[in-house]
N, C-alpha and C positions, 0 to 999 in steps of 0.2 A: 455565544461561547467565545471565550478569549483564550489566548495562549496562557494567560496567568492561571486559568483553571485546568490547564492541560496536565497530563501525566508525563513525568520526566523519567527517562531511563538512561542513566549515565553510562559512559563507555566502559566503566569498570564493573558494571553490574555482573554478579557471578554467573548469570545465565549465558553471558556472552563468552564464557570460557570454553565452550564446546559447540560443535555442530553435530547433528545426527547425520553422518555422512555415509552414503552407500557407494562412495567412490566416484559419484557423478555430480551430486547436488549437495549444497547449493553451488552455483557458479560464482566464484569469487571475483570481485572487482578491485581495482586499485583506488586508493584514496584520491587520485587525480580526477576521477569522475566528478567529485564534488568540489573541484577547484572553482574559485570565483569566475563568474561569467557576466554578461551584460545585465542580467536581472537576478542577482544573488547567485545561487548555484545552477540556475538555468539561463538559457539565452533569452527567454521571453516570459512574460507573465502567464498566469493560468488563462484558460479560455474564458471569454466574457459570460458564457452561459454553460453551467454544469448540469449534469443529470441529477435527478432526484431532489432538486431544490437545494443542493449543497451551497453553502455560503462561499461566495467567490473570494472575499477578503480573507477569510479564515484559510481557505485553500491556498491562496497566494503566499500567506505567511508560512504555512506548514510546508508547502512544496518547494519554495525557493529561498526562504530566509531562515531555515531551521535545520538543526541536525538532531535534536533531542526531544522536542516537544511533540505532542499528539493532540488530536481532537479529544474531547472528553469521552470517557468510556460510555458506550451506549449511544453516541452521537448518531450512528447509522439508523437507530430505531426512532429518532426524532424527524427523520426525512421521509420522503415518499418511497425509499428504497424497498422496504418490505412489501408495500402495496403493488409496486410496479415490476418487481422481479418475478418473471414467470417460474412456476414450480415444475414445469415439465420439459425444460430445455436448458442448455448451457447458455450463460450470459458472458459476453466479453466485456472486460473492464479496461477502459482506456486511460492513458496518462492525461491528467488534467491540464498539462502544459502542451504536450506535443500531439496528443491524440493517438499515439501508438498503442497497440494492444499490450497489456501487461499481465493479465490473469484471465482465465476462462474457467468458470465454475457454475455448478458443481461438476466435477470430473472425478470419476472413481469413487463416488459416494452420492447419496441422494440429496435433494434440495433440503429436506428436513435435517439431515446430518450437518450440512454446511451451515444452515441458519442456527441450529442448536449450538454448535461449537463457537460460532461467531458471538452469540448472545452470552455464552458462558465467559468468554474472554473479553467482551466489550467492544471488539473491533472485528470487521470482516477478517476471517482467518482462512488462509489458503495453504494447501499442501503442494509438495514438489510437482506433482503431475498437473497442477492447475496454473503453474507459472509459465509465462511466455519468455523463455530463457534468452531469446534473441534480444530482448529489451530490458531485462532485469538482472541485477547483480546484488550480492551481499558483500559488505565490507567486513574487515577483520573483526570489528566489534559487534557484528550482528545487524548493523544498520542495513536496511533493504532499500535500494535506490534504483531508479531507471538509469539506463546507460546514457541518458541526456542530462543527468544531475537532479532529477526530481526526487525529493525525500518521500519515501512511501511508508515506512514503518520499520519494524524490526523482526528478525527471525528469533522466535522464542521456542526452541525445540521442547518437545515433551516425549513421553514413552512411545508415541506413534511415529515420531520422526520430526522433521523440520516443520515448523508452523509459523507462517508469515502473517503477523498481525499488522494489518494495513489500514491506514487512515482512509475512510471513504472519500474524503475531499480530494485525496491524491489520485484516485482512480475513477473519478466521476466525469471524465472528459468525453468528448465526442470524437469519432474518427474524423480525420482531416476533411473529408468530403462532406461532412455534416456540420462542422464547427462554424 
């Protein structure tokens, strides 16, 4: 997969005109989070080995050198993700650059509900209660990022509330003690 085949969601896309806010989420971040650093918008490249067989080069392009592109819809279904994700417990998803925890899912719903929603939308889709807010922010245009500058995806709210459509390559990292 290349960035050329990726889905583009511009900053003026009408879905970014609102957030389903309950007064608490999403936690908003300042544009300065994505300011240039030593490696694009991040201080370092992605980890050399990512979970689920995710493509490291694609991950580095999306995580550190991109603000609008995404892996192709359904990418997560072409990896080992569905085979390796346990159906009976929560899974922690780590930043592919820093190894910090970003999402824990499924939480507040079943594995089947989490996977079904992700398949419908084409990307792993998380809800407010599944976000590790210490490490994740939303920017004004809906872009969802790590507090360290990793591009993750976008918040695309629906009738149920905030829905964070996230690139699997951005959350396929290992915790620092295993990287």
